[in-house]
Each structure stands twice: as C-alpha cells, then as structure tokens.
Backbone as a ProteinNet text record, in pm:
[ID]
protein_1_A
[PRIMARY]
XXXXXXXXXXXXXXXXXXXXXXXXXXXXXXXXXXXXXXXXXXXXXXXXXXXXXXXXXXXXXXXXXXXXXXXXXXXXXXXXXXXXXXXXXXXXXXXXXXXXXXXXXXXXXXXXXXXXXXXXXXXXXXXXXXXXXXXXXXXXXXXXXXXXXXXXXXXXXXXXXXXXXXXXXXXXXXXXXXXXXXXXXXXXXXXXXXXXXXXXXXXXXXXXXXXXXXXXXXXXXXXXXXXXXXXXXXXXXXXXXXXXXXXXXXXXXXXXXXXXXXXXXXXXXXXX
[TERTIARY]
-3446.5	-3323.1	-3306.2	-3264.7	-3242.3	-3132.9	-3146.9	-3049.1	-2904.5	-2879	-2742.6	-2691.5	-2778	-2737.9	-2712.9	-2795.8	-2776.2	-2640.8	-2609	-2481.4	-2365.5	-2375.5	-2269.2	-2254.8	-2368.2	-2365.6	-2289	-2317.1	-2249.5	-2101	-2070.8	-1931	-1847.3	-1909.4	-1834.1	-1834.4	-1898.4	-1913.8	-1785	-1685	-1557	-1568.7	-1499	-1496.5	-1619.1	-1713.1	-1834.7	-1804.1	-1886.2	-1874.9	-1892.7	-1806.6	-1815.7	-1952.5	-2016	-2147	-2252	-2250.4	-2344.7	-2321.5	-2195.5	-2162.3	-2213.4	-2191.5	-2237.4	-2390	-2455.9	-2602.1	-2655.5	-2596.6	-2636.6	-2606.9	-2493.5	-2457.5	-2559.4	-2608.7	-2707.4	-2831.7	-2877	-2994.2	-2963.7	-2843.1	-2805.9	-2795.3	-2735.6	-2719.9	-2853.6	-2948.7	-3079.6	-3148.3	-3114	-3175.2	-3133.2	-3025.9	-2975.9	-3012.9	-3118.1	-3158.3	-3186.8	-3240.8	-3273.8	-3177.4	-3059	-2958.2	-2823.3	-2794.2	-2670.3	-2543.7	-2538.4	-2418	-2403	-2514.1	-2509.6	-2472.8	-2518.8	-2487.6	-2337.8	-2275.9	-2131.8	-2055.5	-2092.9	-2024.8	-2040.9	-2160.6	-2185.9	-2103.4	-2098.1	-2021	-1872.4	-1822.4	-1680.7	-1651.1	-1740.8	-1718.8	-1718.8	-1806.4	-1812.8	-1683.4	-1634	-1512	-1389.8	-1395.2	-1284.1	-1273.8	-1387.8	-1388.8	-1355.6	-1379.2	-1358.3	-1277.1	-1153.2	-1070.4	-1050.7	-1042	-1003.8	-1121.7	-1243.6	-1361	-1404	-1356.7	-1386.4	-1534.7	-1620	-1762.8	-1824.6	-1772.5	-1826.2	-1787.6	-1663.6	-1622	-1702.3	-1723.3	-1797.8	-1941.2	-2004.8	-2143.4	-2152.1	-2065.6	-2070.5	-2042.7	-1952.5	-1923.1	-2046.6	-2117	-2238.5	-2346	-2359.4	-2462	-2435.9	-2309.2	-2277.8	-2297.5	-2286.6	-2301.2	-2439.4	-2524.4	-2655.5	-2757.7	-2846.5	-2953	-3053.5	-3067.8	-3155.5	-3072.6	-3006.1	-2911.3	-2971.5	-3089.6	-3150.2	-3172.2	-3230.9	-3258.5	-3128.9	-3027.5	-2899.3	-2832.4	-2837.8	-2778	-2843.2	-2973.9	-3044.7	-3017.5	-3007.5	-2976.4	-2836.6	-2740.9	-2604.6	-2600	-2674.9	-2678.9	-2736	-2837.9	-2896.1	-2794.9	-2717.3	-2615	-2510.6	-2470.6	-2373	-2428.7	-2551.9	-2612.6	-2636.7	-2653.2	-2678.6	-2551.9	-2436.6	-2308.9	-2294.6	-2281.1	-2272.2	-2129.5	-2031.6	-1891.9	-1850.7	-1905.2	-1864.9	-1903.8	-2024.5	-2067.5	-1987.4	-1954.9	-1874.5	-1736.1	-1675.1	-1543.2	-1547.2	-1647.1	-1658.8	-1665.4	-1732.3	-1748.7	-1619.1	-1533.6	-1414.1	-1288	-1288.8	-1169.7	-1139.7	-1013.3	-979.7	-1011.2	-1045.6	-1082.5	-964.1	-993.8	-897.6	-768.1	-779.5	-661.9	-626.5	-499.6	-456.8	-458.8	-536.3	-550.3	-506.3	-450	-409.3	-493.2	-548.3	-617.6	-546.9	-564.3	-501	-610	-612.2	-712.1	-850.4	-951.9	-1090.6	-1145.9	-1124.4	-1178.1	-1328.3	-1408.2	-1553.2	-1621.4	-1565.3	-1623.6	-1566.8	-1438.8	-1371.7	-1421.9	-1441.4	-1481.2	-1612.5	-1718.1	-1840.2	-1818.7	-1726.6	-1697.1	-1634.3	-1542	-1479	-1579.8	-1676.7	-1778.5	-1866.9	-1870.3	-1950.4	-1878.2	-1748.2	-1667.8	-1621.7	-1620.1	-1574	-1446.7	-1385.5	-1271.1	-1140.2	-1139.8	-1020.9	-938.7	-808.6	-714.6	-686	-742.7	-738.5	-631.2	-544	-447.1	-493.4	-504.6	-553.6	-443.9	-390.9	-282.1	-336.9	-276.4	-315.3	-275.5	-369.5	-338.5	-326.1	-323.8	-307.4	-435.6	-551.2	-678.7	-733.4	-681.7	-731.1	-857.4	-902.6	-1023.9	-992.7	-1073.4	-1049.3	-1132.4	-1071.9	-1140.1	-1162.8	-1064.7	-1076.2	-1198.3	-1226.9	-1343.3	-1472.1	-1478.2	-1600.2	-1623.4	-1518	-1535	-1554.2	-1502.3	-1521.8	-1669.1	-1748.2	-1891.2	-1961.4	-1900.7	-1959.1	-1866.2	-1787.7	-1703.2	-1597	-1541.8	-1430.6	-1303.7	-1212.2	-1089.7	-997.2	-934.2	-845.2	-719.3	-603.8	-477.8	-441.6	-426.4	-391.1	-242.9	-213.6	-75.9	-41.9	60	98.2	154.4	156.2	198.8	338.5	428.7	564.7	574.9	464.5	466.3	396.7	358.4	283.1	362.7	491.1	572.1	582.7	610.8	622.2	491.3	379.6	249.3	221.5	257.1	233.4	312	429.8	513.5	458.1	368.7	313.1	170.4	104.7	-35.5	-43.9	-143.1	-165.7	-227.6	-315	-377.5	-372.8	-318.7	-325.9	-444.4	-541.8	-662.9	-654.8	-643.2	-642.9	-775.1	-822.4	-946.5	-919.9	-968.5	-947.6	-1055	-1012.5	-1105.3	-1130.8	-1028.7	-1039.6	-930.2	-959.4	-860.7	-863.2	-745	-732	-664.1	-619.7	-558	-426.7	-354.9	-222.1	-199.7	-290.7	-268.7	-402.1	-396.3	-516.4	-482.1	-581.3	-568.2	-622.4	-537.3	-574	-530.9	-566	-529.4	-377.8	-328.3	-184.1	-129.6	-15.7	41.5	14.6	-78.2	-116.4	-4	67.7	175.5	286.1	321.9	423.6	378.3	253.1	199.6	204.5	164.6	162.7	303.5	397.5	533.7	600.3	581.2	640.2	575.2	443	373.3	422.7	440.7	490.5	630.4	718.4	854.6	856.8	760.2	754.8	676	626.8	551.2	410	358.2	219.9	124.2	-5.1	-107.4	-168.1	-184.8	-244.5	-372.2	-482.3	-609.7	-647.4	-689.3	-741	-892.6	-963.4	-1109.7	-1158.3	-1228.5	-1273.3	-1419.7	-1507.6	-1650.8	-1708.4	-1838.6	-1909.8	-1861.5	-1829.3	-1792.1	-1647.5	-1568.5	-1427.8	-1335.7	-1367.1	-1281	-1320.3	-1221.8	-1245.9	-1167.5	-1214.3	-1133.4	-1002.9	-901.9	-770.1	-767	-824.4	-819.1	-890.6	-999.6	-1073.4	-993.4	-933.8	-850.3	-732.2	-670.2	-555.3	-593.6	-710.5	-756.9	-785.9	-844.3	-874.6	-745.9	-649.6	-525.5	-441.6	-443	-361.7	-403.8	-531.1	-578.5	-561.8	-539.6	-531.4	-388.7	-294.9	-156.2	-63	21.8	122.5	236.5	260.3	364.5	504.5	524.7	656.1	677.1	568.3	576.5	466.2	467.8	359	353.2	463.9	465.4	382.9	344.5	262.8	113.2	75.9	-64.9	-130.1	-261.3	-339	-371.7	-322	-349.6	-221	-222.7	-112.8	-156.3	-65.2	-84.3	-20	-100	-51.2	-45.1	74.5	83.9	17.1	-54	-126.6	-35.5	91.4	181.3	219.9	174	190.8	68.4	-32.9	-161.1	-174	-223.8	-244.2	-383.7	-485.7	-623.7	-701	-798.2	-891	-1026.3	-1082.7	-1211.9	-1321.2	-1406.5	-1520	-1648.5	-1758.4	-1886.4	-1894.9	-1812.6	-1815.9	-1713.9	-1634.6	-1534	-1393.9	-1292	-1154	-1125.1	-1070.2	-1034.1	-891.6	-830.4	-696.2	-701.1	-587	-582.9	-632.4	-590.4	-631.4	-782.8	-843.3	-989.7	-1055.4	-995.7	-1055.5	-1066.4	-976.5	-980.5	-1024	-1073.7	-1106.7	-1244.1	-1333.3	-1471.1	-1508.5	-1475.7	-1501	-1648.2	-1736.2	-1878.2	-1922.5	-1832.5	-1869.9	-1788.7	-1841.9	-1767.4	-1671.9	-1585.5	-1503.6	-1589.3	-1602.7	-1675.3	-1570.8	-1538.6	-1432.3	-1454.4	-1582.2	-1610.5	-1561.6	-1557.6	-1520.3	-1369.3	-1294.9	-1149.1	-1092	-1178.4	-1136.6	-1148.6	-1040	-1046.9	-1152.4	-1222.5	-1323.1	-1254.4	-1315.9	-1265.5	-1333.2	-1253.3	-1308.1	-1310.1	-1400.7	-1409.5	-1277.2	-1237.6	-1114.4	-992.8	-1008.9	-894.1	-873.3	-751.7	-722.8	-662.4	-718.1	-663.2	-646.7	-525.5	-505.1	-571.6
-1698	-1773.6	-1869.9	-1992.2	-2090.2	-2038.5	-2062.1	-2009.4	-2044.5	-2168.3	-2207.8	-2131.8	-2116.2	-2041.2	-1894.2	-1839.8	-1701.5	-1686.8	-1782.5	-1780.3	-1785.9	-1873.1	-1884	-1754.2	-1693	-1566.4	-1460.2	-1449.7	-1349.9	-1382.6	-1510.8	-1550.1	-1520.7	-1528.2	-1509.9	-1366.6	-1276.5	-1138.4	-1059.9	-1091.4	-1022.6	-877.5	-789	-647.9	-569.7	-631.5	-561.5	-458.6	-354.9	-257.1	-326.9	-298.5	-368.5	-359.9	-243.1	-228.8	-312.1	-308.2	-389.6	-538.1	-577.1	-716.6	-761.6	-680	-715.6	-720.4	-629.3	-629.3	-757.8	-797.7	-923.5	-1041.4	-1035.1	-1143.2	-1157.5	-1044	-1048.9	-1125.7	-1102.3	-1172.7	-1320	-1345.8	-1484.3	-1565.5	-1506.3	-1577.9	-1596.4	-1508.1	-1520.3	-1651.9	-1714.7	-1842.4	-1953.9	-1930.4	-2032.4	-1999.3	-1918.1	-1870.8	-1985.5	-2095.1	-2208.4	-2325.2	-2297	-2400.9	-2348.5	-2358.4	-2300.7	-2352.4	-2482.3	-2537.3	-2483.9	-2476.8	-2422.9	-2275.4	-2201.4	-2059.2	-2037.8	-2117.1	-2105	-2136.7	-2246.7	-2285.1	-2178.3	-2121.9	-2019.6	-1894	-1851.2	-1731.8	-1753	-1870.9	-1899.7	-1893.9	-1947.5	-1945.7	-1802.7	-1718.6	-1580.9	-1505.2	-1513.7	-1438.6	-1502.2	-1632.9	-1696.8	-1645	-1613	-1561.1	-1412.1	-1340.7	-1195.8	-1162	-1205.7	-1198.4	-1056.1	-959.6	-824.5	-730.9	-780.5	-692.7	-683.3	-578.1	-561.4	-564	-491.6	-494	-633.4	-722.4	-858	-936.8	-923.1	-985.9	-929.6	-798.5	-730.4	-782.3	-791.7	-839.7	-986.4	-1071	-1214.4	-1239.8	-1162.9	-1177.8	-1147.9	-1042.7	-1007.5	-1114.6	-1164.3	-1265	-1393.7	-1436.7	-1565.9	-1568	-1454.2	-1454.3	-1407.2	-1369.5	-1313.7	-1423.9	-1402	-1500.8	-1507.5	-1397.7	-1394.6	-1350.2	-1444.1	-1410.7	-1328.2	-1363.3	-1292	-1145.1	-1120.5	-983.6	-905	-969.2	-901.8	-867.7	-961.1	-936.5	-819.7	-814.1	-704.8	-571.7	-574.7	-452.3	-402.5	-495	-457.1	-399.7	-461.4	-411.3	-269.4	-243.9	-108.8	-7	-45	44.8	78.6	-22	0.7	94.5	71.6	152.8	296.9	317.2	451.9	520.5	463.1	516.9	665.7	753.5	897	948.4	856.2	898.4	991.7	974.3	1063.6	1208.6	1227	1362.4	1421.1	1338.1	1382.5	1424.9	1342.5	1375.3	1508	1525.4	1649.6	1771.6	1756.8	1868.9	1903	1803.6	1825.8	1855.7	1831.5	1860.8	2010.2	2045.7	2189.4	2260.7	2387.5	2466.7	2483.7	2471.8	2498.4	2418.8	2298.6	2215.2	2136.1	2102.6	2007.1	1869	1778.8	1644.3	1541	1432.4	1321.7	1199.6	1135.3	1008.6	903.6	777.7	667.5	572.4	545.5	454.1	516.5	432.3	477.9	450.6	541.3	523	553.1	450.4	460.7	560	584.3	682.7	821.3	827.3	956.5	1030.1	958.2	1024.6	1101.9	1042.8	1122.4	1243.4	1229.1	1343.1	1456.6	1423.5	1526.1	1592.2	1512.1	1565.4	1669.6	1668.1	1764.8	1898.6	1898.4	2017.9	2073.5	2204.4	2263.4	2344.5	2339	2426.8	2351.1	2220.1	2139.8	2118	2108.8	2075.8	1926.4	1847.1	1701.1	1639.8	1561.2	1479.6	1334.7	1267.5	1129.2	1037.2	953.5	863.3	733.3	687	561.7	443	349.9	229.3	106.4	128.9	19	-43.6	3.8	-55.5	8.5	123.5	191.2	271.3	281.9	359.1	508.3	582.6	724.9	809	842.9	926.1	1066	1115.5	1250.7	1269	1172	1182.3	1184.6	1101.8	1096.9	1228.6	1285.2	1409.7	1529.7	1517.7	1626.5	1648	1542.4	1553	1645.4	1663.7	1756	1875.7	1905.2	2025.3	2028.5	1910.7	1904.4	1876.4	1970.3	1948	1850.7	1762.1	1660.4	1654.3	1642.9	1619.3	1471.8	1402.7	1261.6	1245	1150.6	1123.1	980	958.6	821.6	749.6	616.8	538.7	575.7	608.6	643.3	780.1	857.3	990.3	1000.1	884.8	887.9	957.9	925.2	985.3	1135.2	1181	1325	1396.9	1334.7	1396.2	1402.5	1295.8	1291.6	1399.4	1432.1	1533.1	1674	1692.9	1826	1842.1	1731.7	1739	1781.7	1861.4	1898.2	1782.2	1706.6	1590.9	1473.2	1361.3	1236.7	1157.9	1130.6	1060.5	915	825.4	682.7	623.9	522.4	457.1	311.3	269.9	133.5	40.2	-67	-176.8	-253.5	-259.8	-320.5	-259.9	-241.4	-185.1	-262.1	-280.2	-346.9	-255.7	-308.7	-224.9	-160	-219.3	-167.8	-139	-180.4	-163.3	-163.2	-125.2	-123.1	-172.6	-232.2	-272.6	-160.2	-112.1	0.4	-28.3	61.1	47	44.1	-28.8	-30.9	108.7	137.2	271.2	352.5	306.5	382.1	388.5	277.9	277.3	375.1	376.6	471.4	614.6	641.9	776.7	818	726.8	758.2	778.9	694.1	704.1	835	871.3	996	1115.8	1110.3	1220.8	1238.4	1127.5	1136.2	1197.5	1154	1207	1354.7	1396.4	1536	1625.9	1570.2	1650.1	1681.7	1601.1	1620	1540.3	1557.4	1491.7	1373.9	1263.9	1143.6	1109.4	1103.8	1062	926.2	836.5	706.6	708.7	694	695	552.3	533	399.2	407.8	398.6	410	286.4	278.8	167.7	34.7	-58	-193	-212.3	-107	-120.3	-156.9	-114.5	-141.9	-276.2	-365.4	-501.1	-528.5	-622.5	-665.2	-727	-725.4	-773.6	-910.8	-1014.9	-1147.6	-1153.8	-1080.2	-1080	-1008.1	-894.4	-824.7	-911.8	-979.5	-1063.4	-1172.5	-1234.4	-1337.1	-1276.2	-1159.2	-1087.7	-1056.3	-996.8	-955.6	-1075	-1182.1	-1299.9	-1361.4	-1356.3	-1411.8	-1318.6	-1189.8	-1090.1	-1057.8	-1069.2	-1029.7	-1138	-1190.5	-1288.4	-1213	-1239	-1162.8	-1185.1	-1296.8	-1323.8	-1250.4	-1219.6	-1147.4	-1041.8	-945.4	-846	-761.1	-751.6	-670.9	-733.4	-861.3	-929	-908.6	-848.9	-835.1	-719.9	-725.7	-618.8	-506.8	-517.6	-420.3	-387.1	-276.8	-239.8	-255.8	-304.2	-300.9	-172	-83.3	46.4	45.5	52.2	60	187.4	174.2	291.7	395	360.8	464.8	565.2	539.6	637.1	727	703.1	774.4	875.8	994.2	1098	1093.9	1072.3	1070.6	962.3	906.6	810.8	879.6	878.4	943	837.2	852.4	762.5	844.4	787.3	856.5	984.2	995	1115	1218.9	1188.2	1280.6	1229.2	1311.3	1269.7	1259.3	1144.1	1121.1	1067.4	1065.2	1009.6	859.9	805.7	668.5	568.2	581.4	485.9	483.4	600.4	608	552.3	578.7	538.2	388.8	312.3	166.3	94.5	171	111.5	47	82.3	31.9	-30.9	-158.6	-222.2	-230.6	-242.8	-253	-393.3	-488.7	-629.2	-713	-827	-915.3	-1003.6	-1073.7	-1178	-1303.3	-1357.9	-1483.9	-1593	-1672	-1772.6	-1866.7	-1898	-1989.6	-1933.6	-1800.9	-1737.1	-1739.4	-1761.9	-1759.8	-1892.8	-1994.1	-2124.9	-2122.1	-2147.5	-2139.2	-2232	-2184	-2266.2	-2374.1	-2490.4	-2597.6	-2588.9	-2589.1	-2581.2	-2719.1	-2745	-2877.3	-2918.3	-3042.8	-3095.8	-3069.5	-2993	-2963.2	-3074.1	-3082.6	-3181.8	-3112.6	-3134.7	-3081	-3194.9	-3222.1	-3330.8	-3304.2
-544.7	-560.3	-443.3	-470.6	-364.6	-270.9	-138.6	-42.6	-76.1	-118.8	-150.2	-272.9	-373.5	-492.6	-457.8	-369.1	-326.2	-257.3	-171.8	-101.7	-200.9	-299.5	-399.6	-478.9	-509.3	-583.3	-504.1	-374.8	-291.8	-280.2	-259.5	-242.3	-366.1	-483.3	-607.4	-658.1	-586.1	-633.7	-614.5	-695.4	-686.4	-727.7	-654.9	-689.1	-648.5	-578.4	-538.5	-429.7	-422.7	-315.9	-181.6	-81.8	46.3	113.5	104.5	168.2	94.6	-37.9	-114.6	-87.6	-79.9	-55.3	81	182.4	316.5	323.1	253.3	252	189.1	76.6	13.5	105.8	174.5	265.7	378.8	428.5	537.1	494.1	372	323	293.7	241.4	212.8	341.6	444.5	572	642.6	613.7	677.2	647.4	535.5	499.4	594.6	673.5	765.7	909.9	925.2	1057.7	1154	1103.4	1189.7	1170.6	1116	1091.2	1139.5	1270	1324.4	1256.9	1231.4	1167.8	1025.6	953.4	818.4	817.2	918.9	928.8	945.7	1033.8	1056.3	928.2	863.5	739	631.9	620.9	519.2	546.5	673.6	708.7	680.4	712.8	685.5	536.4	456.1	312	257.7	310.8	263.6	292	415.9	447.2	381.3	354.2	283.4	140.4	79.9	-56.8	-62.6	47.5	50.7	175.3	175.8	296	346.4	256.2	296.4	319.8	309.9	321.1	467.8	534.3	676	710.2	635.3	669.1	665.8	581.8	576.5	702.2	746.2	872	989.1	987.3	1093.8	1099.6	985	980.1	1020.8	965.1	996.5	1144.6	1203	1346.1	1429.3	1394.3	1468.4	1453.1	1331.1	1304.4	1382.6	1386.7	1448.2	1599.1	1664.5	1810.4	1855.7	1761.7	1796.9	1824.7	1922.1	1947.1	1832.1	1756	1639.1	1518.3	1452.3	1346.2	1232.6	1186.8	1074.5	1109.2	1224.4	1266.6	1283.9	1339.1	1360	1227	1132.8	1002.1	930.6	934.6	868.8	939.1	1072.1	1146.2	1110.9	1101.4	1064.9	923.3	831.5	693.6	688.3	769	771.4	824.7	925.3	978.6	871.6	794.9	688.7	581.8	543.2	438	482.4	613.5	665.8	716.2	686.9	735.7	699.2	799.6	770.6	756.4	750.1	759	646.7	525.7	415.9	445.6	497.3	532.2	647.4	743.7	858.2	810.7	725	672.1	596.8	514.5	438	530.3	642.2	734.1	807.5	829.7	910.8	829.8	700	620.5	624.8	640.1	646.3	515.7	525.9	408.7	313.9	183.6	77.4	92.8	144.7	166.6	41.5	28.4	-74.5	-11.2	-70	-13.8	-117.5	-67.8	-153.6	-119.4	-222.8	-205.1	-289.4	-250.6	-322.4	-371.1	-501	-556	-557.5	-533.2	-529.7	-390	-295.1	-160.1	-157.8	-136.4	-156.7	-63.8	53.1	145.2	120.8	86.7	69.7	-54.8	-164.9	-290	-274.3	-215.1	-195.3	-103.9	-6.7	80.3	0.3	-89.3	-171.4	-264.9	-310.5	-401.1	-332.7	-200.1	-126	-111.3	-139.9	-119.4	-253.8	-267.8	-392.2	-377	-257.1	-230.1	-213	-238.6	-211	-337.2	-317.9	-424.9	-412.1	-502.2	-487.4	-576.7	-516.6	-588.2	-577.3	-690.3	-691.4	-743.7	-655.8	-692.1	-748.3	-853.4	-918.9	-831.4	-809.9	-734.3	-823.8	-954.9	-1048.2	-1096.9	-1050.4	-1090.3	-1217.3	-1254	-1373.4	-1352.2	-1227.6	-1198.8	-1206.2	-1278.5	-1301.5	-1204.3	-1091.4	-992.4	-1047	-1121.8	-1174.9	-1261.7	-1346.5	-1434.5	-1354.4	-1249.9	-1168.4	-1096.3	-1037.3	-963.3	-1056.6	-1178.9	-1275.2	-1306.4	-1294	-1320.9	-1222.1	-1104.5	-1006.4	-986.5	-1090.3	-1094.2	-984	-950.7	-856.4	-937.1	-946.3	-1023.1	-950.5	-1027.1	-971.3	-1056	-989.8	-1057.9	-1042	-1154.7	-1149.8	-1117.6	-1026.7	-986	-1025.7	-1108.1	-1142.3	-1020.3	-1026	-909.4	-862.5	-957.2	-918.3	-852.2	-855.9	-796.1	-662.9	-604.8	-478.6	-369	-357.4	-252	-266.6	-387.8	-411.5	-381.3	-418.2	-391.4	-241.2	-170.6	-25.8	46.2	-5.3	58.8	41.6	-57.6	-82.2	-29.7	1.1	45.2	191.1	222	361.9	439.7	372.2	435.2	338.4	383.5	307.8	362.9	275.3	315.4	271.2	365.8	338	385.5	316	358.2	392.7	507.1	553.8	499.9	435.8	408.6	536.7	619.8	752.5	838.7	966.6	1058.7	1189.3	1246.3	1374.7	1474.2	1586.7	1689.6	1648.5	1552.1	1519.3	1371.7	1283.9	1140	1067.9	939.6	856.2	717	650.8	511.5	423.9	332.9	246.8	103.5	13.1	-127.7	-142.7	-244.5	-266.8	-293.9	-234.7	-241.5	-116.5	-33.4	86.2	189.3	204.8	304.9	265.8	138.5	92.3	115.2	81.5	100	246.3	335	477.7	532.3	490.2	540.5	496.8	370.1	320.4	389.4	403.2	469	612.7	682.7	820.4	823.3	733.6	729.9	693	610.7	566	660.7	769	864.6	821	727.4	682.4	771.2	746.8	827.9	753	823.9	765.8	842.2	768.6	826.2	768.2	854.4	812.4	827.5	717.9	720.4	744.9	854.5	893.9	936.2	838.6	864.9	930.4	930	994.5	936.4	1024.7	983.2	946.5	950.4	909.8	1026	1147.4	1261.8	1322.8	1334.4	1381.5	1510.2	1592.6	1707.7	1660.4	1746.7	1710	1643.3	1706.3	1643.8	1509.3	1496.7	1369.9	1261.8	1296.9	1199.1	1157.3	1251.9	1218.8	1118.7	1138.1	1044.4	908	908	783.3	707.3	775.9	711.1	667.7	745.6	713	580.7	551.7	425.8	308.1	336.7	229.1	188.5	282.1	256.9	309.2	222.8	262.7	331.3	460	529.9	473.9	403.8	344.8	212.8	142.2	15.3	7.9	99	101.6	-24.4	-96.9	-219.7	-331.9	-316.1	-415.9	-392.3	-279	-242.6	-317.6	-327	-389.1	-291.4	-168.2	-63.9	10.7	83.2	171.3	316.3	398.6	543.1	593.2	646.7	693.5	846	904.9	1051.4	1102.2	1211.8	1262	1325.8	1345.8	1396.8	1287.6	1163.5	1055.7	1041.1	1123.3	1112.6	1225.8	1192.4	1294	1355.1	1269.1	1317.6	1243.8	1312.9	1251.8	1240.8	1119.9	1096.9	1106.8	1206.6	1225	1218.1	1258.7	1242.9	1325.6	1430.3	1513.8	1469.6	1366.9	1318.7	1344.1	1317.1	1341.2	1491	1529.4	1669.2	1673	1792.3	1801.1	1769.6	1732.7	1681.7	1784.9	1908.7	2011.7	2027.7	2027	2037.2	1911.8	1797.5	1670.6	1651.4	1712.9	1696	1823.4	1921.2	2050.8	2054.8	1963.5	1968.5	1834.8	1815.9	1686.1	1646.2	1743.4	1708.5	1673	1685.4	1666.1	1763.2	1804.1	1894	1815.3	1886.3	1824.2	1813.9	1694.3	1672.9	1650.5	1751.6	1736.5	1618.2	1589.5	1478.3	1345	1335.1	1209.7	1187.2	1294.1	1283.9	1238.9	1228.1	1177.5	1025.9	951.8	805	747.2	645.8	578.1	496.5	489.5	405.7	269.6	167.9	32.9	-29.5	-123.6	-186.6	-247.6	-217.4	-272.4	-188	-79	5.7	105.6	157.5	259.2	377.8	493.7	616.3	715.5	760.9	854.7	988.9
[MASK]
++++++++++++++++++++++++++++++++++++++++++++++++++++++++++++++++++++++++++++++++++++++++++++++++++++++++++++++++++++++++++++++++++++++++++++++++++++++++++++++++++++++++++++++++++++++++++++++++++++++++++++++++++++++++++++++++++++++++++++++++++++++++++++++++++++++++++++++++

C-alpha cells in the first residue's frame, strides 16, 4: 500500500482497538522516516482523527522526538502489544469480589476472563456491546446493568473498575457513565480503580490536547466519553499493579512533543 494511502486508512479506522490502531500507525509513520516535515504532518493528522486514543498520542509523541523515528515507533508498538496489565489486574483483584465495569474496557475484560470467582456487574455505556455474552463463553457470569442503574450498581460493588483511554495528572478519559459510577462509589465508601495500561498515561500538556479535542468543556454531556477527575479514584492499576494515584500518573513513558500540540489543518479549513 502506498504510504499516503496507508496513512489515510489508519486515520479513518473509526472504532478500532487502540492497540491495533497504534500498531498500524507505527508502520504508517515509518514511511516518513526520512521526511521530518511529512512525519509531523502525518502524526498531527492521526491524532486529529482519533483525539481520545491515548496510545496513539503516546506513540506519536515518542516517534516525533526520537532520532530514529521508525525504530522508535516499532518499539512503542511492541510495548503496547506486550502490555501485561490485564494479567496484573487479574492477580490483584480481591477474591470473590463484586466488581462493576462500564462499557467494554479492553484491558479489564480479559482480566475478568482469567478469574472465575468474581461477581461481575456490567453497565451499559450506550454502545450496545454485550460484555455478558463474551464472558459467558468462558463461564464468567455477568449481570447486565442498564445505563439508568449505574449509580445503584456502583453503590453495591466492592470495586468499580474504570479503564482509561487516556489519563493525565488530574483526570482521565473513560467510557460514558464512568464519572457517575466513580462519584457514587466514592460517596458510598466503595473502591475505585482506574486501569491505565501501557500508553494510557500522558504528560499534562499532551493529555490536555487529547481531552480538548474529545470533550467540549461547554457541553461535556454531548461527548462520547466521560472526564473522570482523579480525586474520585483510589488506585491506578499499571503494569506493576495497583498504586496510589500520584504514583500512577507520575511516569507517562513518553515525552511532550510540542509539534503534536499544534492542531492539524484539514483540507478546506481556514486559519488566520
């Protein structure tokens, strides 16, 4: 595939798994290894099309500041594909606990599939994805929770498991309904864990750019995601296990790439 066509294919891949998307992006960006200006433009276009995908921002940031962009992109993609966070989460979840998940958390679901002793509540995030059916295939019973029941479910769960698409120093982007679940759980004295695997934790300026494009601060209720303040979170689950929030967001694993924070110009747009 021609490099430009490959780039367009990745940019238009709506709904793709974040890890698969970032892996494809690494190969697409590799075609611009000897074209620094083209590399910057390509990276900007990718994150402009996928504003809320933390791993894509993480990968593009690493690529843009690396002396060997192609090698760095492929190394970052390998780290994402080898992310052990699901296994770590499975090992640290308390025995026979009632847990609440919201939507289809791509790291959390495989972790639950490794355990046969948990009471799983799965809250609908409006996407229509049936987590219960998927986990039933591996004999994990799930109780479906309608969107209007998220608060009630959060008040009864021992652990509310939220998954970050992207996380910054003070907040995280999660599935819709996550903020309500976290707030109710906090008020009810329950525990809230934020799962933030490889590529999800971003430096402050990078997270701010990511979140600004994903959620309109004037009408956040119209967004497809929730901004969850980290003061509603008890622990952040990373590759080393559950850690306190400050530690969990202290090491993003990617630098700030100033070039990436400049909005991409799309054909037909006018910027004075």
